[in-house]
N, CA, C and O of each residue as an XYZ file, in Angstrom:
292
protein
N       1.044     -1.301     -0.037
C      -0.137      0.076      0.302
C       0.672      1.429      0.254
O       1.096      1.948      1.287
N       0.913      2.120     -1.336
C       1.838      3.085     -1.220
C       0.870      4.629     -0.272
O      -0.357      4.723     -0.318
N       1.888      5.776      0.590
C       1.069      6.511      0.699
C       0.469      7.028      0.353
O      -0.449      7.341      1.110
N       0.437      7.665     -1.305
C      -0.151      8.361     -1.888
C      -1.442      7.522     -2.677
O      -1.284      6.451     -3.262
N      -2.417      8.069     -2.588
C      -3.784      6.899     -3.114
C      -4.630      8.095     -3.960
O      -5.383      8.957     -3.504
N      -4.218      7.824     -5.411
C      -5.507      8.089     -6.133
C      -6.553      8.585     -6.415
O      -7.193      7.701     -6.984
N      -7.359      9.833     -6.345
C      -8.768      9.674     -6.350
C      -9.452      9.231     -7.276
O      -8.770      9.364     -8.291
N     -10.496      8.738     -7.545
C     -11.256      8.693     -8.728
C     -11.426      9.845     -9.238
O     -10.624     10.717     -8.902
N     -12.436     10.164    -10.128
C     -13.169     10.853    -10.977
C     -14.185     11.695     -9.892
O     -14.904     10.831     -9.391
N     -14.409     12.553     -9.530
C     -15.399     13.281     -9.152
C     -16.823     12.652     -9.497
O     -17.094     12.960    -10.658
N     -17.983     11.773     -8.834
C     -18.880     10.996     -9.177
C     -18.734      9.926     -9.342
O     -19.810      9.413     -9.650
N     -17.749      9.065     -9.301
C     -17.368      7.703     -9.446
C     -17.194      7.165     -8.572
O     -16.198      7.564     -7.969
N     -18.088      5.761     -7.790
C     -17.302      4.433     -6.878
C     -15.895      4.163     -7.951
O     -15.931      4.291     -9.175
N     -14.604      3.734     -7.077
C     -13.704      3.122     -7.495
C     -13.890      1.951     -7.833
O     -14.068      1.225     -6.855
N     -13.949      1.172     -9.303
C     -14.458     -0.069    -10.019
C     -14.014     -1.088     -8.524
O     -15.005     -1.707     -8.135
N     -12.851     -1.329     -7.735
C     -12.555     -2.028     -7.162
C     -13.789     -1.880     -5.837
O     -14.008     -2.674     -4.922
N     -14.324     -0.832     -6.080
C     -15.408     -0.834     -4.393
C     -16.596     -0.509     -4.985
O     -17.339      0.317     -4.453
N     -16.979     -1.246     -6.391
C     -18.493     -1.778     -6.141
C     -19.040     -2.019     -5.497
O     -18.479     -2.386     -4.465
N     -20.368     -2.034     -5.510
C     -21.184     -2.789     -4.138
C     -20.913     -3.218     -2.867
O     -21.492     -4.114     -2.252
N     -19.670     -2.283     -2.372
C     -19.245     -2.177     -0.925
C     -20.179     -1.482     -0.060
O     -20.835     -0.498     -0.400
N     -20.192     -1.751      0.483
C     -20.732     -0.577      1.776
C     -19.925      0.452      2.124
O     -18.696      0.518      2.131
N     -21.191      1.673      2.565
C     -19.750      2.951      3.274
C     -20.468      2.643      4.664
O     -21.652      2.566      4.995
N     -19.363      2.512      5.280
C     -18.967      2.338      6.422
C     -17.746      3.619      7.242
O     -16.677      4.072      6.832
N     -18.512      3.861      8.493
C     -17.648      5.343      9.132
C     -17.246      4.110     10.248
O     -18.162      3.327     10.498
N     -15.617      3.830     11.102
C     -15.050      3.768     11.584
C     -14.805      4.199     13.068
O     -15.609      5.115     13.231
N     -14.359      4.082     13.822
C     -14.551      4.710     14.679
C     -12.814      4.123     15.720
O     -12.922      3.011     16.237
N     -11.802      4.661     15.881
C     -10.834      4.234     16.759
C     -10.924      3.865     18.246
O     -11.171      4.801     19.006
N     -10.729      2.417     18.877
C     -10.644      2.627     19.861
C     -10.052      2.824     21.033
O     -10.406      2.460     22.154
N      -9.030      3.490     20.652
C      -7.884      4.395     21.071
C      -7.794      5.564     21.717
O      -7.500      5.782     22.892
N      -8.281      6.848     20.195
C      -8.353      7.945     19.706
C      -9.325      8.304     20.228
O      -9.236      9.058     21.197
N     -10.795      7.797     19.665
C     -12.214      7.922     19.281
C     -11.758      8.909     17.606
O     -12.568      9.760     17.239
N     -11.091      8.787     17.165
C     -11.069      8.943     15.241
C     -11.586      8.483     14.506
O     -11.371      7.285     14.317
N     -12.263      8.980     13.936
C     -13.383      8.210     13.175
C     -12.796      8.280     11.297
O     -12.028      9.036     10.703
N     -13.385      7.431     10.992
C     -12.503      7.331      9.244
C     -13.371      6.914      8.697
O     -13.823      5.858      9.141
N     -14.097      7.589      7.350
C     -15.460      6.788      6.257
C     -14.952      6.814      5.522
O     -14.083      7.609      5.163
N     -15.652      5.285      4.752
C     -14.936      4.417      3.378
C     -15.498      3.816      3.281
O     -16.234      3.440      4.194
N     -15.507      3.247      1.865
C     -15.885      1.892      1.376
C     -15.129      0.548      2.093
O     -13.899      0.494      2.089
N     -15.930     -0.517      2.698
C     -15.570     -1.883      3.464
C     -15.984     -2.925      2.589
O     -17.066     -3.208      2.075
N     -14.688     -3.494      2.545
C     -14.862     -4.602      2.101
C     -14.784     -6.190      3.296
O     -13.840     -6.515      4.015
N     -16.334     -7.004      3.099
C     -16.721     -7.966      3.797
C     -15.611     -8.925      4.116
O     -15.268     -9.220      5.260
N     -15.127     -9.346      3.108
C     -13.841     -9.891      2.668
C     -12.694     -9.717      3.806
O     -12.406    -10.480      4.728
N     -12.408     -9.079      3.621
C     -10.984     -8.643      3.995
C     -11.416     -7.775      5.051
O     -10.326     -7.232      5.226
N     -11.975     -7.369      5.672
C     -12.725     -6.462      7.186
C     -11.468     -5.336      7.161
O     -10.681     -5.082      8.073
N     -11.533     -4.826      5.991
C     -10.339     -3.445      5.435
C     -11.431     -2.512      4.800
O     -12.225     -2.908      3.947
N     -11.384     -0.819      5.459
C     -11.716      0.008      4.991
C     -10.830      0.780      3.612
O      -9.676      1.206      3.635
N     -11.748      0.783      2.523
C     -10.658      1.213      1.762
C     -10.851      2.669      0.850
O     -12.012      2.918      0.525
N      -9.776      3.650      0.416
C     -10.257      4.846     -0.054
C     -10.949      5.467      1.638
O     -12.141      5.703      1.836
N      -9.911      5.608      2.597
C     -10.477      6.131      4.371
C     -10.060      7.234      4.480
O      -8.872      7.556      4.486
N     -11.424      8.263      4.624
C     -10.805      9.344      4.952
C     -11.325      9.753      6.041
O     -12.471      9.526      6.428
N      -9.910     10.814      6.952
C     -10.812     11.340      8.256
C     -12.174     12.179      8.104
O     -12.486     13.032      7.273
N     -12.949     11.583      9.311
C     -14.379     12.792      9.428
C     -13.858     13.735     10.664
O     -13.588     13.138     11.706
N     -13.735     14.798     10.644
C     -14.264     15.398     11.744
C     -15.853     16.316     12.094
O     -16.290     16.829     13.124
N     -16.399     16.201     10.670
C     -17.970     16.510     11.209
C     -18.958     15.863     10.313
O     -18.441     14.929      9.701
N     -19.929     16.009     10.096
C     -21.141     15.790      9.411
C     -20.634     16.554      8.232
O     -20.539     15.745      7.310
N     -20.308     17.608      7.885
C     -19.561     18.240      6.316
C     -18.532     16.868      5.850
O     -18.569     16.368      4.726
N     -17.956     16.568      6.565
C     -17.059     15.317      6.210
C     -17.750     14.066      5.234
O     -17.409     13.701      4.109
N     -18.892     13.545      6.150
C     -19.815     12.481      6.232
C     -20.511     12.562      4.534
O     -20.847     11.634      3.800
N     -20.559     14.340      4.257
C     -21.190     14.710      3.051
C     -20.661     14.524      2.243
O     -20.945     13.769      1.313
N     -19.033     15.678      2.508
C     -18.333     15.664      0.801
C     -18.131     13.987      0.253
O     -18.299     13.656     -0.921
N     -17.781     13.134      1.247
C     -17.972     11.675      0.822
C     -18.838     11.428     -0.034
O     -18.619     11.269     -1.235
N     -20.277     11.356      0.715
C     -20.853     11.045     -0.239
C     -21.033     11.525     -1.706
O     -21.352     10.863     -2.694
N     -20.733     12.910     -1.588
C     -21.007     13.796     -3.074
C     -19.526     13.855     -3.377
O     -19.281     15.034     -3.633
N     -18.463     13.154     -3.463
C     -17.524     13.023     -4.010
C     -17.503     11.763     -4.951
O     -16.820     11.784     -5.975
N     -18.164     10.798     -4.643
C     -19.044      9.514     -5.158
C     -19.974      9.140     -5.559
O     -20.443      8.018     -5.752
N     -20.482     10.700     -5.796
C     -22.056     10.787     -6.470
C     -22.848      9.419     -5.974
O     -23.218      8.553     -6.767
N     -23.110      9.339     -4.120
C     -23.677      7.739     -4.230
C     -24.441      9.196     -2.778
O     -24.186     10.246     -2.188
N     -25.672      7.864     -3.015
C     -26.841      8.848     -1.717
C     -26.604      8.316     -0.755
O     -26.089      7.224     -0.512
N     -27.089      9.314      0.008
C     -26.827      8.467      1.137
C     -28.058      9.040      1.890
O     -28.620     10.120      2.076
N     -28.243      6.919      2.427
C     -29.174      5.822      3.503
C     -29.302      5.991      4.498
O     -28.212      5.924      5.065
N     -30.244      6.242      5.278
C     -30.287      5.561      6.838
C     -29.130      6.708      7.719
O     -28.650      7.746      7.265
N     -28.987      6.308      8.618
C     -28.600      7.370      9.573
C     -28.601      8.714      9.355
O     -28.951      9.317      8.340
N     -28.041      9.280     10.734
C     -28.030     10.770     10.992
C     -27.744     11.604      9.456
O     -26.905     11.367      8.588
N     -29.026     12.878      9.547
C     -28.922     13.575      8.110
C     -28.150     15.276      8.832
O     -27.872     16.201      8.069
């Protein structure tokens, strides 16, 4: 895994993430939250981004052209 990840075009889910669910994970140690595409087979969060507030979550959904369903609005 490289340090820098090339982000896909705006409004497009990466091919390797098609069909994956969007998940927010929280660190048990620091409470830091990360949002990304969750791969159930490996248990890994792909294209993870730091979440500092609701705006970051909304930006993630907009970046990949995904409709937000469920959860707080």
